[in-house]
C-alpha positions in Angstrom: -10.9 -15.2 -6.5 -9.7 -18.6 -7.8 -8.9 -20.9 -4.9 -5.6 -21.8 -6.6 -4.5 -18.2 -6.5 -5.7 -17.2 -3.0 -4.1 -18.2 0.3 -4.9 -17.5 3.9 -1.5 -17.2 5.5 0.2 -16.7 8.9 3.2 -14.4 8.9 5.7 -15.2 11.7 7.0 -12.0 13.3 9.3 -12.6 16.2 7.2 -14.6 18.8 3.8 -14.0 17.2 2.0 -14.7 14.0 0.0 -12.2 11.9 -3.0 -13.4 9.8 -3.0 -12.4 6.1 -4.6 -13.0 2.7 -2.3 -13.4 -0.3 -3.7 -13.3 -3.8 -1.4 -13.6 -6.9 -3.1 -13.6 -10.3 -1.7 -15.8 -13.0 1.2 -14.2 -14.8 1.4 -11.4 -12.2 4.7 -9.6 -12.1 4.0 -7.3 -9.1 2.5 -7.5 -5.6 1.1 -4.6 -3.6 1.3 -5.0 0.2 -1.4 -3.1 2.2 -0.9 -1.2 5.4 -4.3 -0.4 6.9 -5.2 2.4 9.3 -5.8 2.4 13.0 -8.8 0.2 14.1 -9.0 -1.4 10.7 -7.9 -4.9 9.5 -7.1 -7.0 6.5 -10.9 -7.3 6.1 -11.4 -3.6 5.4 -14.0 -3.4 2.6 -12.4 -0.3 1.1 -9.0 -1.9 0.9 -10.4 -5.1 -0.5 -12.2 -3.1 -3.2 -8.9 -1.6 -4.2 -7.2 -5.0 -4.1 -9.9 -6.4 -6.4 -9.2 -3.6 -8.9 -5.5 -4.4 -8.7 -6.1 -8.1 -9.5 -7.9 -7.1 -12.7 -4.7 -5.3 -13.6 -2.7 -8.4 -13.1 -1.2 -7.2 -9.8 -1.1 -9.5 -6.7 -1.9 -8.3 -3.2 -1.1 -9.1 0.4 -3.5 -7.8 3.1 -2.5 -8.6 6.6 -3.2 -7.6 10.2 -0.4 -5.5 11.6 -1.5 -6.3 15.1 -2.8 -9.5 16.8 -6.4 -9.5 18.1 -5.0 -9.0 21.6 -2.7 -6.2 20.6 -5.5 -4.4 18.8 -7.4 -4.1 22.1 -4.5 -2.0 23.4 -5.5 1.4 21.9 -2.1 3.1 21.9 -0.6 0.3 19.8 -2.9 1.2 16.9 -1.0 4.5 16.6 2.5 3.2 17.3 4.0 4.0 13.9 7.4 2.6 14.8 5.9 -0.8 15.7 3.6 -0.8 12.6 6.6 0.1 10.4 8.6 -2.7 11.9 5.8 -5.2 11.3 5.4 -4.0 7.7 9.1 -4.4 7.0 9.3 -7.9 8.5 6.2 -9.0 6.6 7.8 -7.7 3.4 11.0 -9.6 4.1 8.9 -12.7 4.9 7.0 -12.4 1.6 10.2 -12.1 -0.4 11.7 -15.2 1.3 8.4 -17.1 0.7 8.3 -16.3 -3.0 11.9 -17.6 -3.3 13.2 -17.3 -6.9 10.1 -15.8 -8.2 10.7 -12.1 -8.9 8.0 -9.6 -8.3 8.1 -5.8 -8.3 6.8 -4.7 -4.8 4.7 -1.7 -3.8 2.8 -0.4 -0.8 -0.7 0.9 -0.4 -1.4 2.7 2.9 -4.6 4.0 4.2 -5.1 6.5 7.1 -2.3 6.0 9.7 -1.1 3.0 7.6 0.2 5.5 5.1 2.9 6.6 7.5 4.2 3.1 8.2 4.2 2.4 4.4 6.3 5.5 3.8 8.7 4.8 6.6 9.1 1.2 5.4 9.6 2.3 1.8 12.4 4.7 3.1 14.1 1.6 4.6 13.6 -0.8 1.7 14.9 0.2 -1.7 13.1 -2.8 -3.3 9.7 -0.9 -2.8 9.1 0.6 -6.2 5.9 2.6 -5.6 3.7 3.8 -2.8 0.1 5.0 -2.7 -1.6 6.7 0.2 -5.4 6.9 0.3 -6.9 9.3 2.9 -3.6 8.9 4.7 -1.5 10.5 7.3 1.8 10.7 5.6 2.8 13.6 7.9 3.3 11.0 10.7 6.3 9.6 8.8 8.0 12.8 9.7 11.8 12.8 9.0 11.5 9.6 6.9 9.7 11.6 4.2 12.9 13.0 2.8 14.4 9.5 2.7 11.7 8.0 0.4 13.0 7.2 -3.1 10.0 5.4 -4.4 7.4 7.3 -6.5 4.6 8.4 -4.1 1.0 9.1 -4.9 -1.1 10.9 -2.2 -4.9 10.6 -2.7 -7.2 12.8 -0.6 -10.9 13.7 -0.7 -11.7 17.4 -1.4 -14.0 17.4 1.7 -11.4 16.0 4.0 -9.8 19.5 4.6 -7.7 18.7 7.7 -6.2 15.6 6.2 -5.7 17.5 2.9 -3.6 20.1 4.7 -1.5 17.4 6.3 -1.0 15.7 2.9 0.1 19.0 1.4 2.6 19.4 4.3 4.0 15.9 3.5 4.0 16.5 -0.2 6.3 19.5 0.2 8.8 17.4 2.2 8.9 14.5 -0.2 11.9 14.7 -2.6 11.0 11.7 -4.7 8.8 11.5 -7.8 5.4 12.5 -6.4 1.8 13.5 -7.1 -1.1 14.7 -5.0 -4.5 13.8 -6.4 -7.7 15.3 -4.9 -10.9 13.4 -5.4 -13.8 15.8 -5.8 -16.7 15.6 -3.3 -15.0 12.8 -1.3 -14.7 12.8 2.5 -12.2 10.9 4.6 -13.6 7.4 4.0 -14.6 8.0 0.4 -18.1 6.9 1.2 -19.7 9.2 -1.4 -21.0 7.4 -4.6 -18.2 6.8 -7.1 -15.4 8.4 -5.1 -13.8 5.2 -3.8 -13.8 3.8 -7.4 -12.1 7.0 -8.6 -9.4 6.7 -5.9 -8.9 3.0 -6.8 -8.6 3.7 -10.5 -6.0 6.4 -9.8 -4.1 4.0 -7.5 -4.1 1.3 -10.2 -2.8 3.7 -12.8 0.1 4.6 -10.5 1.0 1.0 -9.8 0.7 0.2 -13.5 3.1 2.9 -14.3 5.8 2.3 -11.7 5.4 -1.4 -10.8 4.9 -2.8 -14.4 7.3 -0.4 -16.2 9.6 -3.3 -17.0 6.8 -5.0 -18.9 6.2 -1.9 -21.0 10.0 -1.7 -21.7 10.0 -5.3 -22.8 7.1 -4.8 -25.2 8.8 -1.7 -26.6 11.9 -3.6 -27.3 9.9 -6.3 -29.0 8.2 -3.8 -31.3 11.6 -2.4 -32.3 13.1 -5.8 -33.3 
């Protein structure tokens, strides 16, 4: 990462501040905000690997801790989907205000329980243009699933049978543009050689398609003139 492009930030949420890492490549036109799972943090090596791939596609990322260090010690808070959704929405609004007049297409990447908060937040924010869930629990978004309008990609490992069933349940209840991708020989954490890379590539393709679509349209117009 170039120092000029990378910032360690503090996001004010009511009476607390949440730590985050914001990286915006030069000429980026989109930013993906990450919502990690229970017991994880912005330092998750799996999410950071996906973020690095997105940077190579010219897409910025915001990884932040949805809970303070003190809150994270309180186990039930890790699974408080309503709280995590509220934090994600407020962080998104903070990012938009911080960027000011700069216009970026916004997306969410959710992992594990973070997928539920990403979907619930997307249902509440029409400016979210795409959502990707990796090894997620989208079923925990419950009634919000039918309210999501953003294109949603669900990525699950073929060996993660219980989570796969829950993703199939959620997939059936989504009424937006959607896709369920199963990564062969992958378990819940995508620890098998090459499986996380495959999941990251699929996620990047989804964001390329739905976050950068206006760039493709512009190029198409230029070719026609």
